[in-house]
C-alpha positions as CSV (number, residue, x, y, z in Angstrom):
1,X,5.8,24.1,11.1
2,X,8.0,27.2,11.0
3,X,11.3,27.2,9.2
4,X,13.0,27.8,12.5
5,X,11.5,24.6,13.8
6,X,13.3,22.5,11.1
7,X,16.7,21.0,11.3
8,X,19.1,21.1,8.4
9,X,21.8,18.6,7.6
10,X,24.1,17.7,4.7
11,X,23.1,14.6,2.7
12,X,25.6,13.0,0.4
13,X,24.1,11.0,-2.4
14,X,25.3,9.8,-5.8
15,X,24.7,12.0,-8.8
16,X,22.5,9.2,-10.3
17,X,20.3,9.1,-7.2
18,X,20.1,12.9,-7.1
19,X,18.9,13.0,-10.7
20,X,16.3,10.3,-10.1
21,X,15.0,12.0,-7.0
22,X,14.9,15.3,-8.8
23,X,13.0,13.8,-11.7
24,X,10.5,12.2,-9.3
25,X,10.1,15.5,-7.4
26,X,9.3,17.3,-10.6
27,X,6.8,14.7,-11.6
28,X,5.1,15.1,-8.2
29,X,5.3,18.9,-8.4
30,X,7.5,19.1,-5.4
31,X,10.9,20.6,-4.6
32,X,13.7,18.1,-4.2
33,X,13.8,18.9,-0.5
34,X,10.1,18.4,-0.2
35,X,10.2,15.1,-2.1
36,X,12.9,13.8,0.2
37,X,11.0,14.9,3.3
38,X,7.8,13.3,1.9
39,X,9.6,10.0,1.3
40,X,11.2,10.0,4.8
41,X,7.9,10.8,6.5
42,X,6.2,8.0,4.5
43,X,8.9,5.5,5.4
44,X,8.7,6.5,9.1
45,X,4.9,6.2,9.1
46,X,5.1,2.7,7.5
47,X,7.7,1.5,9.9
48,X,5.7,2.9,12.9
49,X,2.5,1.1,11.6
50,X,4.5,-2.1,11.1
51,X,5.9,-2.0,14.6
52,X,2.5,-1.2,16.1
53,X,0.9,-4.1,14.2
54,X,3.6,-6.5,15.3
55,X,3.2,-5.4,18.9
56,X,-0.6,-5.9,18.7
57,X,-0.1,-9.3,17.1
58,X,2.3,-10.3,19.9
59,X,-0.1,-9.1,22.6
60,X,-3.0,-11.1,21.1
61,X,-1.0,-14.3,21.4
62,X,-0.4,-14.0,25.1
């Protein structure tokens, strides 16, 4: 993905959350931005899998 393909936006978070995410990013050898993107992608993937699983469960009952 090229940098031009990415959207940027302002994120307002508490200083405590900022420091916690920054610490986590350093532990995982990522930039803060990379860590936030990783966490968001993971959350979206888990939600997508959960919804897909729920849809499949619903179709099996019919």
